[in-house]
C-alpha positions in Angstrom: 16.3 34.5 -56.8 13.2 33.0 -58.4 11.2 30.1 -56.8 12.2 27.9 -59.7 15.9 28.5 -59.0 15.4 27.9 -55.3 13.7 24.6 -56.1 16.4 23.4 -58.5 19.3 24.4 -56.1 17.5 22.8 -53.2 16.8 19.6 -55.2 20.5 19.1 -55.9 21.4 19.4 -52.2 18.5 17.0 -51.4 19.8 14.2 -53.6 23.5 14.9 -52.9 23.1 14.5 -49.2 20.6 11.6 -49.6 23.6 9.7 -51.0 25.6 10.8 -48.0 22.8 9.5 -45.8 23.2 6.1 -47.5 27.0 6.1 -47.4 28.1 7.5 -44.0 25.9 5.5 -41.6 25.8 2.2 -43.6 28.9 1.8 -45.7 31.0 0.6 -42.8 28.3 -2.0 -42.1 28.5 -3.0 -45.8 32.3 -3.4 -45.5 31.8 -5.4 -42.3 29.7 -7.9 -44.2 32.9 -8.9 -46.1 34.4 -9.9 -42.7 36.9 -7.0 -42.8 38.6 -5.9 -39.5 38.5 -2.4 -38.0 41.8 -1.4 -39.6 40.6 -2.3 -43.1 37.3 -0.6 -42.6 39.1 2.5 -41.3 41.5 2.5 -44.2 38.7 2.1 -46.8 36.5 4.9 -45.2 39.6 7.2 -45.1 39.7 6.9 -49.0 36.4 8.8 -49.2 38.0 11.6 -47.2 41.4 11.4 -48.7 40.1 12.0 -52.2 38.9 15.4 -51.0 42.5 16.4 -50.5 43.3 16.5 -54.2 40.1 16.4 -56.2 38.4 19.6 -55.0 41.5 21.7 -55.5 42.1 20.4 -59.1 38.5 21.0 -60.1 38.3 24.3 -58.1 41.4 25.7 -59.9 39.9 24.5 -63.3 36.5 26.1 -62.5 38.1 29.4 -61.5 40.3 29.5 -64.7 37.6 28.4 -67.2 34.4 29.7 -65.5 32.7 26.5 -66.5 31.6 25.6 -63.0 28.3 24.1 -63.9 29.9 21.9 -66.6 32.3 20.5 -64.0 29.4 19.8 -61.6 27.5 17.9 -64.3 30.5 16.0 -65.6 31.6 15.0 -62.1 28.1 13.8 -61.2 28.0 11.6 -64.4 31.5 10.2 -63.8 30.5 9.2 -60.3 27.7 7.1 -61.6 29.7 5.4 -64.2 32.7 4.5 -62.0 30.5 3.3 -59.1 28.9 0.6 -61.3 32.2 -1.4 -61.0 31.4 -1.8 -57.2 29.0 -4.6 -58.0 31.9 -6.9 -58.9 34.2 -6.2 -56.0 34.5 -8.4 -52.9 38.1 -7.8 -51.7 39.8 -4.8 -50.1 41.9 -3.9 -53.1 38.9 -3.9 -55.5 36.7 -2.0 -53.2 39.4 0.5 -52.5 40.0 1.2 -56.2 36.4 1.8 -57.0 35.9 4.0 -53.9 39.0 6.1 -54.9 37.6 6.4 -58.4 34.0 7.5 -57.8 34.9 9.7 -54.8 37.5 11.6 -56.9 34.6 13.0 -58.9 31.9 13.0 -56.3 34.0 15.0 -53.8 34.8 17.6 -56.6 31.1 18.4 -57.2 29.9 20.0 -53.9 32.5 22.8 -53.5 31.8 24.1 -57.0 28.0 23.8 -56.4 28.4 25.8 -53.2 30.0 28.6 -55.3 27.1 28.4 -57.8 24.6 28.7 -55.0 26.2 31.7 -53.6 26.5 33.3 -57.0 22.7 32.8 -57.5 22.1 34.3 -54.1 24.3 37.4 -54.8 23.9 39.9 -52.0 21.5 37.6 -50.2 24.2 35.1 -49.1 22.7 34.9 -45.6 19.9 32.9 -47.1 22.3 30.1 -48.0 21.3 28.0 -45.0 17.6 28.0 -46.3 18.8 26.2 -49.4 21.3 24.0 -47.7 18.8 22.7 -45.2 17.2 20.6 -48.0 20.4 18.6 -48.1 19.9 17.8 -44.4 16.3 16.8 -45.1 17.5 14.5 -47.9 20.0 12.9 -45.5 17.2 12.3 -42.9 14.9 10.8 -45.5 17.6 8.5 -46.8 19.0 7.4 -43.4 15.6 6.5 -42.0 14.3 4.8 -45.1 17.5 2.8 -45.8 17.8 1.9 -42.1 14.3 0.5 -42.2 14.9 -1.4 -45.5 18.1 -2.9 -44.2 16.3 -4.5 -41.3 14.3 -6.4 -44.0 16.9 -6.9 -46.8 20.6 -7.8 -46.9 23.1 -5.0 -46.5 24.5 -6.1 -49.9 21.6 -4.2 -51.5 23.1 -0.9 -50.3 25.2 -0.3 -53.5 22.0 -0.6 -55.6 20.3 2.1 -53.6 23.4 4.3 -53.8 23.7 4.0 -57.6 20.0 5.2 -57.9 20.8 8.2 -55.8 23.9 9.0 -57.9 21.8 9.0 -61.0 19.3 11.4 -59.4 22.2 13.8 -58.5 23.3 13.9 -62.1 19.7 14.4 -63.4 19.2 17.3 -60.9 22.4 18.9 -62.0 21.0 19.1 -65.5 18.1 21.2 -64.2 20.2 23.9 -62.6 21.0 27.0 -64.5 24.4 28.7 -64.6 25.2 31.9 -62.6 28.1 34.3 -62.8 29.8 35.6 -59.7 30.3 39.3 -59.2 33.4 40.9 -60.7 36.5 40.7 -58.7 38.0 44.1 -58.0 40.9 42.9 -55.8 44.4 42.7 -57.1 45.4 40.1 -54.5 46.0 36.5 -55.8 44.7 33.4 -54.1 48.0 32.7 -52.3 48.2 36.2 -50.9 44.7 35.8 -49.5 45.5 32.4 -48.1 48.6 33.2 -46.2 47.0 35.5 -43.7 47.3 34.3 -40.1 43.5 34.4 -39.5 42.9 32.3 -42.7 45.5 29.8 -41.8 44.1 29.4 -38.3 40.6 29.0 -39.8 41.7 26.1 -42.0 43.6 24.4 -39.2 40.3 24.6 -37.1 38.4 23.1 -40.0 40.9 20.2 -40.2 40.6 19.6 -36.4 36.8 19.6 -36.6 36.7 17.0 -39.3 39.5 15.0 -37.7 37.3 14.7 -34.6 34.4 13.4 -36.7 36.5 10.5 -38.0 35.5 8.0 -35.3 31.8 9.1 -35.6 31.5 8.7 -39.3 33.5 5.5 -39.4 32.4 3.6 -36.3 29.3 5.1 -34.8 27.0 2.6 -36.6 29.4 -0.2 -35.7 29.4 0.8 -32.1 25.6 1.0 -31.9 25.2 -2.3 -33.7 27.6 -4.0 -31.2 25.4 -2.7 -28.3 22.3 -4.3 -29.7 20.6 -1.3 -31.4 18.7 -2.4 -34.5 19.5 -0.9 -37.9 16.2 1.0 -37.9 17.2 2.5 -34.5 20.7 3.4 -35.8 19.1 5.1 -38.7 16.8 7.0 -36.4 19.7 8.2 -34.2 21.5 9.5 -37.3 18.2 11.1 -38.4 17.7 12.9 -35.0 21.1 14.6 -35.5 20.3 15.8 -39.0 16.8 17.0 -38.0 18.5 19.1 -35.4 20.8 20.3 -38.2 17.8 21.3 -40.3 16.4 23.4 -37.5 19.7 25.2 -37.0 20.0 25.9 -40.7 16.5 27.4 -40.7 17.5 29.9 -38.1 21.2 30.3 -38.9 20.8 33.6 -40.8 19.1 35.1 -37.7 21.7 33.7 -35.3 24.6 35.1 -37.4 22.9 38.5 -37.5 22.4 38.5 -33.7 25.6 36.8 -32.4 28.2 36.9 -35.2 30.3 34.2 -36.7 33.0 34.2 -34.0 30.6 33.6 -31.0 28.7 30.9 -32.9 32.0 29.1 -33.8 33.4 29.1 -30.3 30.1 27.9 -28.6 29.6 25.2 -31.2 33.1 23.9 -30.7 32.6 23.7 -27.0 29.4 21.7 -27.5 31.2 19.5 -30.0 33.7 18.5 -27.2 30.7 17.6 -25.0 29.2 15.5 -27.8 32.2 13.3 -28.4 32.6 12.7 -24.6 29.0 11.6 -24.3 29.2 9.2 -27.3 32.5 7.8 -26.1 31.5 7.0 -22.5 27.7 6.6 -22.5 26.7 5.0 -25.8 24.4 2.4 -24.2 22.2 5.1 -22.6 19.6 6.0 -25.3 18.4 9.3 -23.8 22.0 10.5 -23.7 22.5 9.4 -27.3 19.5 11.3 -28.4 20.8 14.4 -26.7 24.3 13.9 -28.2 22.7 13.5 -31.6 20.9 16.8 -31.2 24.3 18.4 -30.8 25.0 17.6 -34.4 23.1 20.8 -35.0 26.2 22.7 -33.8 29.1 20.2 -34.3 28.3 20.0 -38.0 25.4 22.3 -39.0 26.4 25.6 -37.3 30.1 25.0 -37.9 29.6 24.2 -41.6 27.4 27.4 -42.1 30.0 29.5 -40.4 32.8 27.9 -42.4 31.0 28.6 -45.7 30.4 32.2 -44.6 34.1 32.8 -43.6 35.4 31.3 -46.9 33.1 33.7 -48.7 34.5 36.6 -46.6 38.2 35.6 -46.7 38.4 35.2 -50.5 37.6 37.4 -53.4 35.0 36.3 -56.0 37.7 35.2 -58.5 39.1 32.8 -55.8 35.9 31.5 -54.3 36.1 28.2 -56.2 39.6 27.5 -54.9 38.6 28.8 -51.4 35.7 26.4 -51.2 37.8 23.6 -52.6 40.4 24.1 -49.9 37.7 24.3 -47.2 36.6 20.9 -48.4 40.0 19.3 -49.0 41.7 20.4 -45.8 38.7 19.8 -43.5 36.7 16.9 -45.0 39.8 15.7 -46.9 42.9 15.8 -44.7 41.0 16.0 -41.4 38.4 13.4 -42.3 40.9 10.9 -43.8 43.2 11.2 -40.8 40.3 10.8 -38.4 39.0 7.7 -40.2 42.4 6.1 -40.5 43.6 6.8 -36.9 40.2 5.7 -35.4 40.6 2.5 -37.3 44.0 1.9 -35.7 42.8 2.8 -32.2 39.3 1.2 -32.2 40.2 -2.4 -31.4 43.1 -1.6 -29.1 41.8 1.3 -26.9 38.1 1.1 -27.4 35.4 3.7 -28.1 35.8 5.8 -24.9 39.5 6.7 -25.5 39.0 7.1 -29.2 36.2 9.7 -28.8 38.1 11.3 -25.9 41.0 12.0 -28.2 38.5 13.4 -30.8 37.2 15.7 -28.0 40.8 16.8 -27.4 41.3 17.8 -31.0 38.2 20.0 -30.8 39.4 21.6 -27.6 42.6 22.7 -29.4 40.3 24.2 -32.1 38.5 26.2 -29.4 41.8 27.8 -28.4 42.7 28.6 -32.0 39.3 30.1 -32.6 39.5 32.2 -29.4 42.8 33.7 -30.5 42.5 34.1 -34.3 38.9 34.1 -35.5 38.0 37.7 -35.4 36.0 38.6 -38.5 35.7 42.3 -39.2 32.7 42.3 -41.6 29.4 43.6 -40.2 27.4 40.9 -38.4 30.4 38.6 -38.5 
């Protein structure tokens, strides 16, 4: 892979996750500015996740059938920009919900196909994926810190303007990326045959439980910190600490996988994820503890995401990689994320942060058991 290709791939991840850095920490605060209650906010945030249930699978199937993966990435990025413009005229739940459903249908279809493109560019050097993906984490950090600082000076209602600018940059960066062809598939097994293996089914259930547990965090962490008196700049910095830790883990992930294997990394990361949710749920007012809990984002998201991408690449043949990555996104971030956001919205006002995050920890504890029994990769260094 040439330096130019590395730069272009990294640039796309940088802007894509910069948008996530604007959306995830601050969108719930934007919704709160319309005096919406926790149930409405939880429902709206679940739309972002729910669109991942259908959209990635449709586009993944189409990409695998047509081979026009890069065209789909570019078209999806442009459609995201165009649809989001309508957000500037929305001020009620229904209008906001419709625009969120529209732009997220295309936005959530883009990343899984770009992941396949990245791995195709890497070829036999797939272990270097984390070196490219870390630029997404850097983009998230830059966005979350800069926007948190800006929102202490300007109204939260400026957030959609910033997001639209980032969407345009995502589309422009997709125009700079060249296409890549995956290796020829020599397997006769179809996608469904590969999917219905017990280890693969267990893997996707684990992905669902992980993202289910992240629901309260993505939906209400900023709201919780805001209610405890943290400034928006401080909230942004707390989010940034987590993603800086994620960047560090991505830098060393290829070495960790080579040394410890995917199974060990997954189980240890899941156990630390349980600890993270318990700390956030019961000690949110204690800043040093929150800083430590945010450092655990390195494993609860970073390590588990890298392991997930690697396992999808292992479990599915090249002709099915698009659908495999799409299912990884739709079942985990889609079904799991939507359920997590929706259920946390129902629980938040009635049982509070402690119980909500304790239930999230319980979901991950179940994932630990499944991983211990079923996740036993056979590939070297896995």
